[in-house]
C-alpha positions in Angstrom: 7.8 16.8 32.5 6.5 18.7 30.0 7.6 16.3 27.3 5.5 13.9 29.2 2.5 16.3 28.8 3.1 17.0 25.4 3.1 13.3 24.5 -0.2 12.9 26.1 -1.7 15.6 24.0 -0.3 14.4 20.7 -1.4 10.7 21.6 -5.2 12.5 22.6 -5.2 14.3 19.1 -4.6 11.3 17.3 -7.5 9.1 19.4 -9.6 11.6 18.2 -8.1 11.2 14.9 -8.5 7.4 15.2 -12.0 7.6 15.9 -12.7 10.0 13.2 -10.7 7.7 10.9 -12.9 4.8 11.9 -16.1 6.4 11.4 -14.9 7.9 8.1 -14.0 4.4 6.6 -17.9 3.3 7.9 -19.4 5.9 6.3 -17.8 5.6 3.1 -18.9 1.7 3.3 -14.9 0.9 2.9 -15.5 -0.9 6.4 -18.7 -2.2 8.1 -18.8 -4.6 10.8 -15.5 -5.9 9.7 -12.3 -4.0 9.1 -10.1 -2.1 11.1 -7.5 1.0 11.4 -4.6 1.0 13.6 -1.7 3.6 13.9 1.9 4.1 15.5 2.6 5.1 19.3 3.6 8.8 18.7 6.6 8.5 21.4 7.2 5.0 21.2 7.7 3.1 18.0 7.3 -0.2 19.2 3.9 0.3 20.4 0.6 0.2 17.9 -3.0 1.2 19.0 -6.5 0.5 17.7 -9.3 -0.6 19.2 -10.9 -3.6 20.7 -12.9 -6.4 18.7 -15.8 -4.0 18.2 -17.4 -2.6 14.9 -15.8 0.9 13.9 -19.0 2.8 14.2 -19.2 1.9 17.4 -15.9 3.0 18.7 -16.3 6.4 20.9 -13.4 7.1 23.2 -10.0 6.4 23.8 -11.1 3.6 26.3 -12.0 1.8 22.9 -8.4 1.5 22.3 -5.6 -1.2 23.1 -1.7 -0.3 22.9 -0.1 -3.5 21.1 3.2 -4.6 21.5 4.9 -4.5 17.5 7.3 -7.7 18.3 4.1 -9.9 19.3 0.9 -8.4 18.9 0.1 -8.8 22.2 -1.2 -5.7 24.9 1.5 -3.5 26.3 -0.7 -4.1 30.1 -3.1 -6.6 30.7 -6.7 -6.1 29.8 -9.9 -7.8 30.0 -11.1 -6.3 26.7 -10.3 -8.8 23.2 -8.7 -8.0 20.4 -8.9 -8.5 16.6 -7.8 -11.8 15.4 -6.0 -10.1 12.4 -3.8 -7.7 14.4 -1.1 -9.3 12.8 -1.8 -7.6 10.4 -1.0 -4.4 12.2 2.1 -5.6 14.0 4.4 -7.0 11.2 3.5 -4.2 8.8 5.0 -2.0 11.4 7.8 -4.3 12.6 9.0 -4.4 8.9 8.6 -1.0 8.0 9.2 1.9 10.7 8.3 4.1 8.2 4.7 3.8 7.9 2.5 5.5 10.8 -1.3 3.9 10.1 -2.8 0.8 8.2 -6.3 0.0 7.0 -7.7 -3.4 6.5 -10.7 -3.6 4.6 -13.1 -6.4 3.2 -14.8 -3.7 0.3 -16.8 -5.5 -2.1 -15.5 -3.3 -4.5 -12.1 -4.7 -4.5 -12.8 -8.3 -4.2 -13.4 -9.8 -7.1 -9.8 -8.0 -8.2 -8.0 -10.5 -5.7 -9.6 -13.7 -6.8 -9.7 -13.3 -10.7 -6.7 -12.5 -13.0 -8.0 -8.5 -13.9 -5.3 -6.1 -12.1 -6.2 -3.7 -10.3 -4.3 -0.1 -11.7 -5.3 3.5 -11.1 -8.0 4.8 -13.7 -7.8 8.5 -11.8 -6.0 10.9 -10.4 -7.1 10.2 -7.3 -6.3 6.9 -7.0 -2.9 7.4 -8.2 -0.9 6.4 -5.6 -2.0 2.4 -6.7 1.5 0.6 -8.8 0.4 1.7 -12.3 1.9 -1.6 -12.7 -1.1 -3.0 -10.9 -1.3 -3.9 -7.2 -0.1 -6.8 -5.8 -2.1 -10.0 -4.6 -1.3 -11.9 -1.4 -2.7 -15.5 -1.8 -2.6 -16.7 2.0 -2.6 -20.2 0.6 0.6 -20.2 -0.2 2.0 -18.6 3.6 0.1 -21.7 5.1 1.6 -24.0 7.1 0.5 -27.4 8.4 -1.0 -26.0 11.6 -2.9 -23.6 10.4 -6.8 -23.2 9.9 -7.3 -22.3 6.4 -9.7 -19.3 7.4 -8.2 -17.0 5.6 -7.4 -14.9 8.3 -4.4 -12.8 9.0 -4.0 -14.6 12.6 -0.7 -15.5 12.9 3.1 -13.7 12.8 4.3 -15.8 9.5 1.2 -14.8 7.7 1.4 -11.2 8.5 5.0 -11.1 7.8 4.2 -12.8 4.2 1.6 -9.4 4.1 4.1 -6.9 5.7 6.8 -8.1 2.6 4.2 -6.5 -0.4 5.2 -3.4 1.2 8.5 -3.2 0.6 9.9 -0.2 -1.7 6.9 2.2 -2.2 3.8 0.2 -2.6 0.9 1.1 -0.1 -1.8 -0.8 -1.6 -1.8 -4.7 -1.0 -5.4 -6.9 -2.4 -5.7 -10.0 -0.7 -7.3 -13.1 -2.5 -10.9 -13.8 -1.0 -10.1 -11.5 1.6 -10.2 -7.7 0.8 -7.4 -5.3 1.2 -4.6 -3.8 3.1 -2.9 0.1 2.7 -0.5 2.0 4.6 0.4 5.7 4.9 2.2 8.0 7.0 -0.9 9.7 8.9 -4.2 8.1 9.5 -5.5 11.0 7.2 -3.5 10.0 4.0 -4.0 5.7 4.9 -8.4 6.7 5.1 -7.9 8.3 2.1 -6.0 5.8 0.0 -8.2 3.2 1.4 -11.8 5.5 0.3 -10.5 5.6 -2.9 -9.1 2.3 -3.2 -12.6 1.7 -3.3 -13.7 4.1 -5.6 -10.9 3.2 -7.9 -12.1 -0.3 -8.3 -15.9 0.7 -8.8 -14.4 2.8 -11.8 -12.4 0.0 -13.0 -15.2 -2.4 -13.1 -17.7 -0.3 -14.6 -14.8 0.8 -17.7 -14.4 -2.8 -18.1 -17.8 -3.4 -18.6 -18.1 -0.8 -20.7 -15.2 -2.4 -23.0 -16.8 -5.8 -23.2 -20.7 -4.5 -23.6 -20.0 -1.5 -26.0 -16.9 -1.4 -27.6 -16.6 -5.0 -27.5 -13.5 -5.6 -26.7 -12.0 -8.2 -24.4 -11.6 -7.4 -20.5 -7.7 -6.6 -21.1 -8.1 -4.0 -23.6 -9.6 -1.1 -24.2 -8.9 0.8 -21.0 -6.1 3.6 -20.9 -5.0 3.6 -17.1 -2.8 6.4 -15.9 1.0 6.2 -16.7 3.4 6.0 -14.3 4.6 9.7 -14.7 0.8 10.6 -14.3 1.4 8.9 -11.2 4.1 10.2 -9.8 2.7 13.5 -10.1 -1.4 13.0 -9.4 0.0 11.5 -6.0 1.9 14.6 -5.9 -1.1 16.4 -5.8 -3.1 14.5 -3.9 -0.1 14.6 -1.0 -0.7 18.3 -0.5 -4.3 18.5 -0.9 -5.3 15.3 1.6 -6.7 17.3 4.6 -9.3 18.6 2.3 -11.3 15.5 2.2 -10.5 14.6 5.4 -12.0 18.2 7.3 -15.4 17.1 4.9 -15.6 13.7 5.8 -14.7 14.7 9.9 -17.7 17.2 9.4 -19.9 14.3 7.9 -19.3 12.1 10.2 -20.0 14.8 13.2 -23.7 15.5 11.4 -24.4 11.7 11.8 -26.1 10.6 15.2 -24.6 7.1 14.6 -21.1 8.1 15.1 -19.9 9.7 18.7 -16.1 10.9 19.3 -15.5 11.5 23.2 -11.7 12.2 22.6 
């Protein structure tokens, strides 16, 4: 009985973190009416939770969450609430990668140009040291459509989500998605939110640097930029892991002070 109570307390705490995380992502422009955060159930690894089909800023209570089965992205218990069409992004990542505890999917404007061009998104500064120093991989959904798939760019079927999940093999935590956005993963919601926020910031910084290289330095868009090296990424990422609760605590205070956001968890 005590264990059951502890599980309930942990889930309640994670639900509160989830709502804060959804609000933080909106506050930073990582998501708008679209995009979503999810987390793996703390005691049932075959279950993950995310909100029903609402804008992240509108999520306000644990009643807004739906528990889904990892094996098929279907609700664990019947519900009238409509779910997100792209929950297979989350289910297939959780299925393939048991260590992953949280997933963020975003359509951030600053990142999309790197999904449709030959310019590779690379870590420009220490806060984005989690990005693969050789460049973030790009998932092209067109490579995985079957004849009967609707080419609407949405990851709404298991085989499409499974192909995306493969990009997180090894140590990779970020995948860009052609003409769509990006997905980032982590071992906690706090870290997943941080990575999503700084992926967006890194994209803006890189775009500015490329414009400087072109307009001021008169170099091509593929030169004139010094990105973080693999060793720098490894060292700086360690610092991020050590300090990531600092921005989280600030961001929670910021969204708590905004009347738009409500967290009843």
